[in-house]
N, C-alpha and C positions, 0 to 999 in steps of 0.2 A: 745643455747641448741643444735642446729643442729650441731655445731662444736664439742661440747662435745660428742654427740652421734656418730659422725663419728670417733672421737678419741677413744672412748670406743670400737666401733666396730673394729677398726684397732688393738687395743691391744688384744681384745678378739680373733680376727682372728689369730693373731700371736701366742697367747698361744695355740689355738686349733691346729695350724700347728705344733708347737713344740711337742704337745702331740701326734699327729699322727706320727711324725718322731720318737719320743722316743718309741712309742708303736711298730712301725714297726721294729725298731732296736732291741728292746727286743725280738720280735718274731723271728727275723732272728737269733739272738744270741741263743735263746732257741732251734731253729732247727739245728744250726751248732754245738752246744755243744755236743749232743749225737754222732754226726758223728765224731767229733774230739776224743771223748772218745773211740769210736770203733776203730778208726785208731791207737790210742795209744796202744790198746791191740792186734792189729793185729800181727800175728806171724812174726818173723824175719827170714830171710834166713840164717843168721850167728849169732851164739850166742857165746859170749866170756865167758870163764870160767877161774878161777884161777888154776894154776899148781904149785905144790911144786917144788922148784928149786932143782937141783942136789946137790948144796952146802948145802941146808937145810936138805936134806935126809941124807947126810954124817954126818952132825952135830947130827942129831937124832940118827943115828946108833952108832956113837962114844959114845954119852951120855948113850945109852942103854947098851952097852958093859961095860962101866966104872961102871955103877950102878950094873950090874950083877956081876962083879968082887968084888965090895964092899960087895954084899950080898952072895958071894961064890956060885953063880949059873952059870951053863953052858947053855947058851941059844942061840937061833938064832933069829934075828930080820929081818922082811920082811916089806918093805914099798911098798904100791901099790898106783896108782893114782886114780882119781875119777872114772874111768871106770873099775877099778879092775886089770889093767895091772901091773905086777911087775916092780917096779923101782929100787929096791935094795934088795939084800939078803946078810946078813953078819952072817955067822955061827961062833959062838964063839968056842974057843978051848975046846974040849971035849964035845960039844953039840951032843946029840944023833941023829940018822938018821931020826927020826919022827919029830924032832923039826922044820925043814924047812916047811914041809907041814902044820903042825898045825899053825905055825906063819903066813903063807900065807893066810890060810883060816880065821884066826882071823882078819887080816888086811882087807881082802875082806869084811867080815861081818861088821866090824866097819864103813868102808867108805860107804857101801851100805845102811845102816840104819842110819848113822850119830850119832850113840851112842856107848858107850863102850859095849863090848860083855858081860861083867858081868851084865849090866842092861838088856840086851836083853835076857839073859838066863832065866830070871824070866818068860817070856812069851813064852818060847820055849817048854814047856811041857803041856800035857793035852790030852784029848781024841780027836781023829780025827787028821786031818792035822794041822800042826803048821808052824811057820816060820822056824823051824829047818829042815823042809823037803825041803827047797830050796837048790838046788845043790851048792856046793862050800862053804857053810857057816859052821861055827863052833861056837857054843854058849858056849864057856868056857872063863873065864876071861883071859885077855891078849891082847885084841884088843882095840885100842882107835882111834877115828877119829881125823884128823887134819882139822880144820875149818878155813876159812878165810872169813870175812864178813858174818858170820853166816851160811855159806854153807860148807859142807865137800869137801875138795880138795884132801885128801889122807887118808890112813889108816896105822896105825902102828900095827904090830902084833909081839908078843913075845911068844915063846914057849920053854919049856925045864925045867922050875922050877917045883918043886913037887906040886905046886898049882897055879890055875889061879889067885888068889889074888896077889901072888908074881910076876907072869908074868905081871900083869897089873900095879903094882907099878913100875916095871922096864920100861915098855912102857911109863908110865906117866913121868918118868925121862927124857926120850927121847923127849917127847912133850915139856917139860919145857925148854929144851935147845933152842927151837926156838919160844917159846910162844910170846915173845915181838915183833917178826918180822912178824907175820902172817897177821896183818891188820884187 
């Protein structure tokens, strides 16, 4: 019985030791997990963002102007990058002098908010300040965002047709020209 008791005590002691080690490991893991989560959320010094290539911008502009010709419209297309800087301006034959500025502001608005300007126009009116008060924006149809990986990387603005719905349809034809290549 004495041998059995010693053996039982040795097994019990080993199990207790394992329990202590496992418990300590679990506590250590519990204490390091929040630290690792915080480190994963720490701000980075450099953030990489997608940029619409010059080739894609040219394809968009070409498709916009081809669609405008099909619809017998004289428009200007402006493409801006994520920061709102102008990447491309293509003024179609016969487009009016106001079309460049309206197209630029539509493109800026679309990329800024990540939505088509026709959608944004619904929330741009009312009593008191609205999003329409933000300088450089224009809440008329004709601006569409270009997104990659769910984030806006550029904006397409079209101005010159007699209605924003026509401008937007023409802008969407430009977006369609590169849609499968945006990722």
